C-alpha atoms as an extended CHARMM CRD file, in Angstrom:
* protein
*
       262  EXT
         1         1  MET       CA           -144.4550000000       -3.4750000000      116.1570000000  PROA      1               0.0000000000
         2         2  SER       CA           -145.6660000000       -0.4710000000      114.1730000000  PROA      2               0.0000000000
         3         3  ALA       CA           -143.5190000000        1.5700000000      111.8110000000  PROA      3               0.0000000000
         4         4  ALA       CA           -143.9930000000        4.6500000000      114.0050000000  PROA      4               0.0000000000
         5         5  SER       CA           -142.6320000000        2.8740000000      117.0640000000  PROA      5               0.0000000000
         6         6  VAL       CA           -139.6740000000        1.5630000000      115.0720000000  PROA      6               0.0000000000
         7         7  LEU       CA           -138.8820000000        5.0560000000      113.8010000000  PROA      7               0.0000000000
         8         8  GLY       CA           -139.2620000000        6.4120000000      117.3210000000  PROA      8               0.0000000000
         9         9  ALA       CA           -136.8350000000        3.8310000000      118.6880000000  PROA      9               0.0000000000
        10        10  VAL       CA           -134.3330000000        4.6480000000      115.9430000000  PROA      10              0.0000000000
        11        11  TRP       CA           -134.6330000000        8.3750000000      116.6360000000  PROA      11              0.0000000000
        12        12  ARG       CA           -134.0810000000        7.8440000000      120.3670000000  PROA      12              0.0000000000
        13        13  SER       CA           -130.9310000000        5.8550000000      119.6360000000  PROA      13              0.0000000000
        14        14  ARG       CA           -127.8390000000        7.7690000000      120.7480000000  PROA      14              0.0000000000
        15        15  HSD       CA           -125.8230000000        6.4850000000      117.7920000000  PROA      15              0.0000000000
        16        16  PHE       CA           -128.4490000000        7.5810000000      115.2610000000  PROA      16              0.0000000000
        17        17  ARG       CA           -128.6780000000       11.0890000000      116.6890000000  PROA      17              0.0000000000
        18        18  GLY       CA           -124.9030000000       11.3410000000      116.6110000000  PROA      18              0.0000000000
        19        19  MET       CA           -124.9650000000       10.6420000000      112.8620000000  PROA      19              0.0000000000
        20        20  VAL       CA           -127.4150000000       13.4490000000      112.0600000000  PROA      20              0.0000000000
        21        21  PRO       CA           -124.9030000000       16.3730000000      111.9580000000  PROA      21              0.0000000000
        22        22  PRO       CA           -122.3930000000       14.4860000000      109.7300000000  PROA      22              0.0000000000
        23        23  ALA       CA           -125.2340000000       13.4500000000      107.4090000000  PROA      23              0.0000000000
        24        24  ILE       CA           -126.3840000000       17.0620000000      107.0920000000  PROA      24              0.0000000000
        25        25  LEU       CA           -122.8260000000       18.2110000000      106.3600000000  PROA      25              0.0000000000
        26        26  LEU       CA           -122.4260000000       15.5330000000      103.6850000000  PROA      26              0.0000000000
        27        27  VAL       CA           -125.6770000000       16.6080000000      102.0040000000  PROA      27              0.0000000000
        28        28  LEU       CA           -124.5620000000       20.2570000000      102.0430000000  PROA      28              0.0000000000
        29        29  TRP       CA           -121.1900000000       19.1880000000      100.6270000000  PROA      29              0.0000000000
        30        30  TRP       CA           -122.8860000000       17.2720000000       97.8310000000  PROA      30              0.0000000000
        31        31  GLN       CA           -125.1550000000       20.2050000000       97.0020000000  PROA      31              0.0000000000
        32        32  ALA       CA           -122.2880000000       22.7090000000       97.1120000000  PROA      32              0.0000000000
        33        33  THR       CA           -120.1650000000       20.7160000000       94.6530000000  PROA      33              0.0000000000
        34        34  THR       CA           -123.0860000000       19.7290000000       92.4170000000  PROA      34              0.0000000000
        35        35  HSD       CA           -124.3540000000       23.2970000000       92.0010000000  PROA      35              0.0000000000
        36        36  GLU       CA           -120.8380000000       24.8310000000       92.0840000000  PROA      36              0.0000000000
        37        37  TRP       CA           -121.5600000000       27.0290000000       95.0800000000  PROA      37              0.0000000000
        38        38  VAL       CA           -117.8760000000       26.8790000000       96.0300000000  PROA      38              0.0000000000
        39        39  SER       CA           -114.5900000000       26.5690000000       94.1730000000  PROA      39              0.0000000000
        40        40  SER       CA           -113.0260000000       23.1510000000       93.6340000000  PROA      40              0.0000000000
        41        41  LEU       CA           -110.1070000000       24.4420000000       95.7170000000  PROA      41              0.0000000000
        42        42  VAL       CA           -112.4860000000       24.5300000000       98.6930000000  PROA      42              0.0000000000
        43        43  LEU       CA           -114.4040000000       21.2760000000       98.1710000000  PROA      43              0.0000000000
        44        44  VAL       CA           -114.1770000000       18.5590000000       95.5400000000  PROA      44              0.0000000000
        45        45  PRO       CA           -117.0170000000       16.3020000000       94.3240000000  PROA      45              0.0000000000
        46        46  PHE       CA           -117.3820000000       12.9230000000       95.9800000000  PROA      46              0.0000000000
        47        47  GLY       CA           -116.4350000000       11.1910000000       92.7390000000  PROA      47              0.0000000000
        48        48  GLN       CA           -113.0770000000       12.9550000000       92.5940000000  PROA      48              0.0000000000
        49        49  LEU       CA           -112.4810000000       12.1150000000       96.2480000000  PROA      49              0.0000000000
        50        50  PHE       CA           -113.2140000000        8.4250000000       95.6430000000  PROA      50              0.0000000000
        51        51  ASP       CA           -110.9140000000        8.4180000000       92.6030000000  PROA      51              0.0000000000
        52        52  ALA       CA           -108.1060000000        9.8460000000       94.7360000000  PROA      52              0.0000000000
        53        53  ALA       CA           -108.7490000000        7.2340000000       97.4410000000  PROA      53              0.0000000000
        54        54  ARG       CA           -108.3930000000        4.4560000000       94.8510000000  PROA      54              0.0000000000
        55        55  ASP       CA           -105.1410000000        5.8700000000       93.4590000000  PROA      55              0.0000000000
        56        56  PRO       CA           -102.3390000000        3.4890000000       94.6010000000  PROA      56              0.0000000000
        57        57  ALA       CA            -99.7780000000        6.3020000000       94.8100000000  PROA      57              0.0000000000
        58        58  ILE       CA           -101.9990000000        8.4790000000       97.0130000000  PROA      58              0.0000000000
        59        59  PHE       CA           -103.0310000000        5.5250000000       99.1790000000  PROA      59              0.0000000000
        60        60  SER       CA            -99.3870000000        4.5460000000       99.6640000000  PROA      60              0.0000000000
        61        61  SER       CA            -98.4060000000        8.1100000000      100.5380000000  PROA      61              0.0000000000
        62        62  LEU       CA           -101.1560000000        8.4250000000      103.1500000000  PROA      62              0.0000000000
        63        63  ALA       CA           -100.4380000000        4.9800000000      104.6280000000  PROA      63              0.0000000000
        64        64  GLU       CA            -96.7070000000        5.6410000000      104.8950000000  PROA      64              0.0000000000
        65        65  GLY       CA            -97.4090000000        9.0500000000      106.4360000000  PROA      65              0.0000000000
        66        66  LEU       CA            -99.7240000000        7.5270000000      109.0320000000  PROA      66              0.0000000000
        67        67  LEU       CA            -97.1290000000        4.8890000000      109.9600000000  PROA      67              0.0000000000
        68        68  SER       CA            -94.4660000000        7.5740000000      110.2700000000  PROA      68              0.0000000000
        69        69  THR       CA            -96.6850000000        9.6190000000      112.5660000000  PROA      69              0.0000000000
        70        70  PHE       CA            -97.4150000000        6.5780000000      114.7180000000  PROA      70              0.0000000000
        71        71  ALA       CA            -93.6830000000        5.8780000000      114.9670000000  PROA      71              0.0000000000
        72        72  ARG       CA            -93.0840000000        9.3610000000      116.3940000000  PROA      72              0.0000000000
        73        73  LEU       CA            -96.1110000000        8.9630000000      118.6380000000  PROA      73              0.0000000000
        74        74  ILE       CA            -94.7430000000        5.7290000000      120.1190000000  PROA      74              0.0000000000
        75        75  GLN       CA            -91.2350000000        7.1290000000      120.5620000000  PROA      75              0.0000000000
        76        76  GLY       CA            -92.4940000000       10.2990000000      122.2100000000  PROA      76              0.0000000000
        77        77  CYS       CA            -94.8030000000        8.3940000000      124.5490000000  PROA      77              0.0000000000
        78        78  ALA       CA            -91.9770000000        5.9820000000      125.4150000000  PROA      78              0.0000000000
        79        79  ILE       CA            -90.0890000000        8.9980000000      126.7690000000  PROA      79              0.0000000000
        80        80  GLY       CA            -92.8800000000       11.1690000000      128.1620000000  PROA      80              0.0000000000
        81        81  ILE       CA            -95.0460000000        8.5880000000      129.9350000000  PROA      81              0.0000000000
        82        82  PRO       CA            -92.2990000000        6.9700000000      132.0920000000  PROA      82              0.0000000000
        83        83  ALA       CA            -90.9220000000       10.4200000000      132.9300000000  PROA      83              0.0000000000
        84        84  GLY       CA            -94.4020000000       11.5910000000      133.8900000000  PROA      84              0.0000000000
        85        85  LEU       CA            -95.0320000000        8.5150000000      136.0220000000  PROA      85              0.0000000000
        86        86  ALA       CA            -91.7290000000        8.9510000000      137.8560000000  PROA      86              0.0000000000
        87        87  LEU       CA            -92.3420000000       12.6450000000      138.5180000000  PROA      87              0.0000000000
        88        88  GLY       CA            -95.9620000000       12.1050000000      139.5400000000  PROA      88              0.0000000000
        89        89  ILE       CA            -95.0980000000        9.2520000000      141.9110000000  PROA      89              0.0000000000
        90        90  GLY       CA            -92.2740000000       11.2690000000      143.4690000000  PROA      90              0.0000000000
        91        91  MET       CA            -94.4640000000       14.3350000000      143.9950000000  PROA      91              0.0000000000
        92        92  GLY       CA            -97.3330000000       12.2270000000      145.2900000000  PROA      92              0.0000000000
        93        93  LEU       CA            -95.3080000000       10.2340000000      147.8150000000  PROA      93              0.0000000000
        94        94  SER       CA            -92.9400000000       12.8870000000      149.0850000000  PROA      94              0.0000000000
        95        95  HSD       CA            -94.0620000000       16.2920000000      150.3140000000  PROA      95              0.0000000000
        96        96  VAL       CA            -90.4380000000       17.4480000000      150.2140000000  PROA      96              0.0000000000
        97        97  PHE       CA            -90.0600000000       16.3710000000      146.5770000000  PROA      97              0.0000000000
        98        98  ASP       CA            -93.3690000000       18.0590000000      145.7870000000  PROA      98              0.0000000000
        99        99  ARG       CA            -92.2040000000       21.3220000000      147.3560000000  PROA      99              0.0000000000
       100       100  VAL       CA            -88.9920000000       21.1700000000      145.3370000000  PROA      100             0.0000000000
       101       101  MET       CA            -90.3490000000       20.0510000000      141.9430000000  PROA      101             0.0000000000
       102       102  GLY       CA            -94.0150000000       21.0610000000      142.1520000000  PROA      102             0.0000000000
       103       103  PRO       CA            -93.6640000000       24.8310000000      141.5880000000  PROA      103             0.0000000000
       104       104  SER       CA            -91.4190000000       24.3420000000      138.5530000000  PROA      104             0.0000000000
       105       105  PHE       CA            -93.7050000000       21.7210000000      137.0390000000  PROA      105             0.0000000000
       106       106  HSD       CA            -96.8640000000       23.7730000000      137.5560000000  PROA      106             0.0000000000
       107       107  ALA       CA            -95.1460000000       26.8270000000      136.0420000000  PROA      107             0.0000000000
       108       108  ILE       CA            -94.1030000000       24.8080000000      132.9820000000  PROA      108             0.0000000000
       109       109  ARG       CA            -97.5820000000       23.2580000000      132.7720000000  PROA      109             0.0000000000
       110       110  GLN       CA            -99.0910000000       26.7010000000      132.2020000000  PROA      110             0.0000000000
       111       111  VAL       CA            -97.1000000000       27.1450000000      128.9930000000  PROA      111             0.0000000000
       112       112  ALA       CA            -99.2290000000       26.2640000000      125.9640000000  PROA      112             0.0000000000
       113       113  ILE       CA            -97.8140000000       23.2400000000      124.1610000000  PROA      113             0.0000000000
       114       114  LEU       CA            -97.3830000000       25.1200000000      120.8620000000  PROA      114             0.0000000000
       115       115  ALA       CA            -95.3340000000       27.7800000000      122.6580000000  PROA      115             0.0000000000
       116       116  TRP       CA            -92.5240000000       25.2290000000      123.0260000000  PROA      116             0.0000000000
       117       117  ILE       CA            -92.0090000000       24.9210000000      119.2740000000  PROA      117             0.0000000000
       118       118  PRO       CA            -89.6960000000       27.9460000000      118.7160000000  PROA      118             0.0000000000
       119       119  LEU       CA            -87.4250000000       26.8650000000      121.5630000000  PROA      119             0.0000000000
       120       120  LEU       CA            -87.4300000000       23.1990000000      120.5680000000  PROA      120             0.0000000000
       121       121  THR       CA            -86.5390000000       24.0150000000      116.9610000000  PROA      121             0.0000000000
       122       122  VAL       CA            -83.5670000000       26.0510000000      118.2030000000  PROA      122             0.0000000000
       123       123  TRP       CA            -82.3960000000       23.2120000000      120.4430000000  PROA      123             0.0000000000
       124       124  PHE       CA            -83.1550000000       20.1940000000      118.2470000000  PROA      124             0.0000000000
       125       125  GLY       CA            -83.6250000000       21.5210000000      114.7140000000  PROA      125             0.0000000000
       126       126  THR       CA            -86.6640000000       20.6450000000      112.5930000000  PROA      126             0.0000000000
       127       127  GLY       CA            -86.1300000000       16.9100000000      112.2030000000  PROA      127             0.0000000000
       128       128  ASP       CA            -87.5950000000       13.8790000000      113.9000000000  PROA      128             0.0000000000
       129       129  LEU       CA            -85.9060000000       14.5000000000      117.2540000000  PROA      129             0.0000000000
       130       130  CYS       CA            -87.6610000000       17.8360000000      117.6950000000  PROA      130             0.0000000000
       131       131  LYS       CA            -91.0510000000       16.2830000000      116.9370000000  PROA      131             0.0000000000
       132       132  ILE       CA            -90.4230000000       13.3570000000      119.2950000000  PROA      132             0.0000000000
       133       133  VAL       CA            -89.4680000000       15.6960000000      122.1590000000  PROA      133             0.0000000000
       134       134  PHE       CA            -92.5670000000       17.7730000000      121.4280000000  PROA      134             0.0000000000
       135       135  VAL       CA            -94.7600000000       14.6520000000      121.6690000000  PROA      135             0.0000000000
       136       136  ALA       CA            -92.9610000000       13.5940000000      124.8710000000  PROA      136             0.0000000000
       137       137  ILE       CA            -93.7790000000       16.9320000000      126.5300000000  PROA      137             0.0000000000
       138       138  ALA       CA            -97.4310000000       16.5830000000      125.5370000000  PROA      138             0.0000000000
       139       139  ALA       CA            -97.5210000000       13.0010000000      126.8330000000  PROA      139             0.0000000000
       140       140  SER       CA            -95.9450000000       13.7300000000      130.1970000000  PROA      140             0.0000000000
       141       141  LYS       CA            -98.1790000000       16.5120000000      131.5170000000  PROA      141             0.0000000000
       142       142  PRO       CA           -101.4600000000       14.6060000000      132.0580000000  PROA      142             0.0000000000
       143       143  VAL       CA            -99.5560000000       11.5940000000      133.4100000000  PROA      143             0.0000000000
       144       144  VAL       CA            -97.8520000000       13.6940000000      136.0750000000  PROA      144             0.0000000000
       145       145  MET       CA           -101.1110000000       15.2840000000      137.1870000000  PROA      145             0.0000000000
       146       146  GLY       CA           -103.1330000000       12.0550000000      137.1130000000  PROA      146             0.0000000000
       147       147  THR       CA           -100.5110000000       10.0800000000      139.0270000000  PROA      147             0.0000000000
       148       148  PHE       CA           -100.0270000000       12.8450000000      141.5940000000  PROA      148             0.0000000000
       149       149  GLU       CA           -103.7540000000       13.2950000000      142.2030000000  PROA      149             0.0000000000
       150       150  GLY       CA           -104.3520000000        9.5370000000      142.3310000000  PROA      150             0.0000000000
       151       151  ILE       CA           -101.6640000000        8.9590000000      144.9460000000  PROA      151             0.0000000000
       152       152  ARG       CA           -102.6610000000       11.9490000000      147.0610000000  PROA      152             0.0000000000
       153       153  SER       CA           -106.2970000000       10.8030000000      147.0450000000  PROA      153             0.0000000000
       154       154  THR       CA           -105.4280000000        7.3730000000      148.4960000000  PROA      154             0.0000000000
       155       155  PRO       CA           -107.6850000000        6.9100000000      151.5580000000  PROA      155             0.0000000000
       156       156  ALA       CA           -105.7770000000        7.3390000000      154.7980000000  PROA      156             0.0000000000
       157       157  GLN       CA           -107.5300000000        4.2620000000      156.2170000000  PROA      157             0.0000000000
       158       158  LEU       CA           -105.9100000000        2.0320000000      153.5740000000  PROA      158             0.0000000000
       159       159  VAL       CA           -102.4850000000        3.4640000000      154.3110000000  PROA      159             0.0000000000
       160       160  GLU       CA           -103.0340000000        2.9170000000      158.0280000000  PROA      160             0.0000000000
       161       161  VAL       CA           -103.9990000000       -0.7190000000      157.4170000000  PROA      161             0.0000000000
       162       162  GLY       CA           -100.7730000000       -1.2070000000      155.4660000000  PROA      162             0.0000000000
       163       163  ARG       CA            -98.7610000000        0.2500000000      158.3220000000  PROA      163             0.0000000000
       164       164  VAL       CA           -100.5570000000       -1.9560000000      160.8490000000  PROA      164             0.0000000000
       165       165  LEU       CA            -99.5770000000       -4.9520000000      158.7090000000  PROA      165             0.0000000000
       166       166  MET       CA            -96.0020000000       -3.6370000000      158.8660000000  PROA      166             0.0000000000
       167       167  PHE       CA            -95.6890000000       -3.1980000000      155.1080000000  PROA      167             0.0000000000
       168       168  SER       CA            -92.3920000000       -1.7820000000      153.9560000000  PROA      168             0.0000000000
       169       169  ARG       CA            -92.5070000000        1.4450000000      151.9250000000  PROA      169             0.0000000000
       170       170  ALA       CA            -92.1330000000       -0.5500000000      148.7070000000  PROA      170             0.0000000000
       171       171  ARG       CA            -94.9020000000       -3.0190000000      149.6390000000  PROA      171             0.0000000000
       172       172  LEU       CA            -97.1480000000       -0.1650000000      150.7390000000  PROA      172             0.0000000000
       173       173  LEU       CA            -96.6340000000        1.4960000000      147.3650000000  PROA      173             0.0000000000
       174       174  ARG       CA            -97.1890000000       -1.7300000000      145.4400000000  PROA      174             0.0000000000
       175       175  TYR       CA           -100.1780000000       -3.1920000000      147.2990000000  PROA      175             0.0000000000
       176       176  VAL       CA           -101.9720000000       -0.1130000000      148.6530000000  PROA      176             0.0000000000
       177       177  VAL       CA           -101.0970000000        3.2050000000      147.0370000000  PROA      177             0.0000000000
       178       178  LEU       CA           -100.7550000000        2.2520000000      143.3560000000  PROA      178             0.0000000000
       179       179  PRO       CA           -103.8920000000        0.0350000000      143.2580000000  PROA      179             0.0000000000
       180       180  SER       CA           -105.8700000000        2.8740000000      144.8350000000  PROA      180             0.0000000000
       181       181  ALA       CA           -104.4270000000        5.3870000000      142.3660000000  PROA      181             0.0000000000
       182       182  ALA       CA           -104.7960000000        3.0560000000      139.3590000000  PROA      182             0.0000000000
       183       183  PRO       CA           -108.1030000000        4.5020000000      138.0140000000  PROA      183             0.0000000000
       184       184  SER       CA           -106.6730000000        8.0130000000      138.0240000000  PROA      184             0.0000000000
       185       185  ILE       CA           -103.4310000000        6.8390000000      136.4280000000  PROA      185             0.0000000000
       186       186  VAL       CA           -105.2190000000        4.8780000000      133.6800000000  PROA      186             0.0000000000
       187       187  THR       CA           -107.3970000000        7.8960000000      132.8690000000  PROA      187             0.0000000000
       188       188  ALA       CA           -104.2670000000       10.0530000000      132.7370000000  PROA      188             0.0000000000
       189       189  LEU       CA           -102.6380000000        7.5860000000      130.3430000000  PROA      189             0.0000000000
       190       190  GLN       CA           -105.7210000000        7.7280000000      128.1390000000  PROA      190             0.0000000000
       191       191  LEU       CA           -105.5350000000       11.5320000000      128.0110000000  PROA      191             0.0000000000
       192       192  SER       CA           -101.7910000000       11.3460000000      127.4600000000  PROA      192             0.0000000000
       193       193  LEU       CA           -102.1600000000        9.2280000000      124.3260000000  PROA      193             0.0000000000
       194       194  ILE       CA           -104.8900000000       11.4850000000      122.9460000000  PROA      194             0.0000000000
       195       195  TYR       CA           -102.8510000000       14.6430000000      123.5740000000  PROA      195             0.0000000000
       196       196  SER       CA            -99.8060000000       12.9310000000      122.0910000000  PROA      196             0.0000000000
       197       197  TRP       CA           -101.7400000000       12.2120000000      118.8960000000  PROA      197             0.0000000000
       198       198  PHE       CA           -102.7290000000       15.8760000000      118.6440000000  PROA      198             0.0000000000
       199       199  ALA       CA            -99.1200000000       16.8900000000      119.2810000000  PROA      199             0.0000000000
       200       200  ALA       CA            -97.7440000000       14.4790000000      116.6820000000  PROA      200             0.0000000000
       201       201  ILE       CA           -100.0730000000       15.8880000000      114.0160000000  PROA      201             0.0000000000
       202       202  GLY       CA            -99.4970000000       19.4910000000      115.1140000000  PROA      202             0.0000000000
       203       203  ALA       CA            -95.7350000000       19.0460000000      115.0380000000  PROA      203             0.0000000000
       204       204  GLU       CA            -95.8900000000       17.8720000000      111.4330000000  PROA      204             0.0000000000
       205       205  TYR       CA            -98.0360000000       20.8520000000      110.4820000000  PROA      205             0.0000000000
       206       206  VAL       CA            -95.7320000000       23.3940000000      112.1210000000  PROA      206             0.0000000000
       207       207  ILE       CA            -92.2100000000       21.9370000000      112.3860000000  PROA      207             0.0000000000
       208       208  GLY       CA            -91.2990000000       21.3970000000      108.7470000000  PROA      208             0.0000000000
       209       209  VAL       CA            -93.0200000000       19.1490000000      106.2150000000  PROA      209             0.0000000000
       210       210  MET       CA            -90.0470000000       17.2950000000      104.7510000000  PROA      210             0.0000000000
       211       211  SER       CA            -89.6150000000       14.5400000000      107.3510000000  PROA      211             0.0000000000
       212       212  GLY       CA            -92.7650000000       12.5560000000      106.5470000000  PROA      212             0.0000000000
       213       213  GLY       CA            -95.9390000000       11.9460000000      108.4970000000  PROA      213             0.0000000000
       214       214  ILE       CA            -99.6100000000       12.2350000000      107.6950000000  PROA      214             0.0000000000
       215       215  GLY       CA            -99.5840000000       15.9320000000      108.6270000000  PROA      215             0.0000000000
       216       216  SER       CA            -96.7010000000       16.5420000000      106.2490000000  PROA      216             0.0000000000
       217       217  VAL       CA            -98.5980000000       14.7540000000      103.4510000000  PROA      217             0.0000000000
       218       218  VAL       CA           -101.6110000000       17.0070000000      104.0310000000  PROA      218             0.0000000000
       219       219  MET       CA            -99.4770000000       20.1620000000      104.0770000000  PROA      219             0.0000000000
       220       220  GLY       CA            -97.6610000000       19.0890000000      100.9000000000  PROA      220             0.0000000000
       221       221  ALA       CA           -100.9820000000       18.4570000000       99.1650000000  PROA      221             0.0000000000
       222       222  GLN       CA           -102.2230000000       21.8800000000      100.2520000000  PROA      222             0.0000000000
       223       223  GLU       CA            -99.1660000000       23.5440000000       98.7190000000  PROA      223             0.0000000000
       224       224  HSD       CA            -99.9130000000       21.7680000000       95.4160000000  PROA      224             0.0000000000
       225       225  PHE       CA           -103.6320000000       22.6690000000       95.5580000000  PROA      225             0.0000000000
       226       226  ARG       CA           -104.6800000000       19.0050000000       95.8320000000  PROA      226             0.0000000000
       227       227  THR       CA           -107.8150000000       19.5270000000       97.8770000000  PROA      227             0.0000000000
       228       228  ASP       CA           -108.8470000000       15.9140000000       97.3580000000  PROA      228             0.0000000000
       229       229  ILE       CA           -105.6990000000       14.6390000000       99.1010000000  PROA      229             0.0000000000
       230       230  VAL       CA           -106.1120000000       17.2370000000      101.8500000000  PROA      230             0.0000000000
       231       231  LEU       CA           -109.6550000000       16.0680000000      102.5210000000  PROA      231             0.0000000000
       232       232  LEU       CA           -108.5890000000       12.4190000000      102.4820000000  PROA      232             0.0000000000
       233       233  GLY       CA           -105.7480000000       13.1370000000      104.8910000000  PROA      233             0.0000000000
       234       234  VAL       CA           -107.9250000000       15.1140000000      107.2830000000  PROA      234             0.0000000000
       235       235  SER       CA           -110.5870000000       12.3880000000      107.1620000000  PROA      235             0.0000000000
       236       236  LEU       CA           -107.9370000000        9.7530000000      107.9290000000  PROA      236             0.0000000000
       237       237  ILE       CA           -106.6070000000       11.8100000000      110.8400000000  PROA      237             0.0000000000
       238       238  ALA       CA           -110.1200000000       12.2430000000      112.2310000000  PROA      238             0.0000000000
       239       239  PHE       CA           -110.9970000000        8.5610000000      111.8070000000  PROA      239             0.0000000000
       240       240  THR       CA           -107.7620000000        7.4700000000      113.4790000000  PROA      240             0.0000000000
       241       241  GLY       CA           -108.2880000000        9.8440000000      116.3980000000  PROA      241             0.0000000000
       242       242  ILE       CA           -111.8880000000        8.7110000000      116.9120000000  PROA      242             0.0000000000
       243       243  THR       CA           -110.8530000000        5.0440000000      116.7620000000  PROA      243             0.0000000000
       244       244  MET       CA           -108.0590000000        5.6060000000      119.2870000000  PROA      244             0.0000000000
       245       245  ASN       CA           -110.4000000000        7.4800000000      121.6120000000  PROA      245             0.0000000000
       246       246  LYS       CA           -113.0520000000        4.7630000000      121.5030000000  PROA      246             0.0000000000
       247       247  ALA       CA           -110.4610000000        2.0340000000      122.0780000000  PROA      247             0.0000000000
       248       248  LEU       CA           -108.8540000000        3.8810000000      124.9820000000  PROA      248             0.0000000000
       249       249  ARG       CA           -112.2190000000        4.5280000000      126.6280000000  PROA      249             0.0000000000
       250       250  ARG       CA           -112.8480000000        0.7920000000      126.7610000000  PROA      250             0.0000000000
       251       251  ILE       CA           -109.6760000000        0.0960000000      128.7300000000  PROA      251             0.0000000000
       252       252  PRO       CA           -110.8290000000        1.6010000000      132.0740000000  PROA      252             0.0000000000
       253       253  ARG       CA           -114.2260000000       -0.0750000000      131.6860000000  PROA      253             0.0000000000
       254       254  TYR       CA           -112.4940000000       -3.4400000000      131.2470000000  PROA      254             0.0000000000
       255       255  LEU       CA           -109.8670000000       -3.0020000000      133.9640000000  PROA      255             0.0000000000
       256       256  PHE       CA           -112.2830000000       -1.6720000000      136.5710000000  PROA      256             0.0000000000
       257       257  ARG       CA           -115.4540000000       -3.5170000000      135.5930000000  PROA      257             0.0000000000
       258       258  TRP       CA           -115.5000000000       -5.0170000000      139.0950000000  PROA      258             0.0000000000
       259       259  ARG       CA           -116.5550000000       -1.5950000000      140.4400000000  PROA      259             0.0000000000
       260       260  GLY       CA           -119.9040000000       -1.8110000000      138.6880000000  PROA      260             0.0000000000
       261       261  GLN       CA           -120.4090000000       -5.3080000000      140.0020000000  PROA      261             0.0000000000
       262       262  GLY       CA           -119.8070000000       -4.0970000000      143.5280000000  PROA      262             0.0000000000
């Protein structure tokens, strides 16, 4: 196999092409800090960044902040996801419930998530509870929509078969409706966790910086002009988000792999 064909195969690789923009940005970063094109308050040299990463105090601060953020993420999702599932199932199964709750939900859904912050801080203060409620709101919206759409898109033929078999309403929901809606619900859960991560970080940026969290660590470093810690924190946030997204995208492929086989 010739060198040209090997290089061609590497270039056609989706993963290689995806690494080209970050590689270009890293080269520009290196040049900008080496030739002092920008202030050290904007970018720091790679050596200084690596020194900060090896500092036990900085590493501990970032690790504790990440764990604190994940704790709020889990607590918020534990509230928002079940509430979203319950509301979505109710709206999907009952036209009466949908007519009662649907207009209010769709009106609330149009409000940008950050627009809730002033009201939430008045109601719950600027501590952990406010951030958890904020994450719960972000988690619930996609779950409601995904569950509702999944249930409403259940083929009428499947429902009719369940009725012919004299399934009770509970058995019809368990063995017909929910399995049919499962792909939509799983996708909604995936989006819910991603949006919740964004909300958890955003809440720490906006709703006070004294209660811990990776966002609070980044904001505190920015106030003390520690660009190296800011860059480390942002890189950690990005890496965590990418890892979560990749892991969550594998779940539907694993759960519904039988579709490809069919």
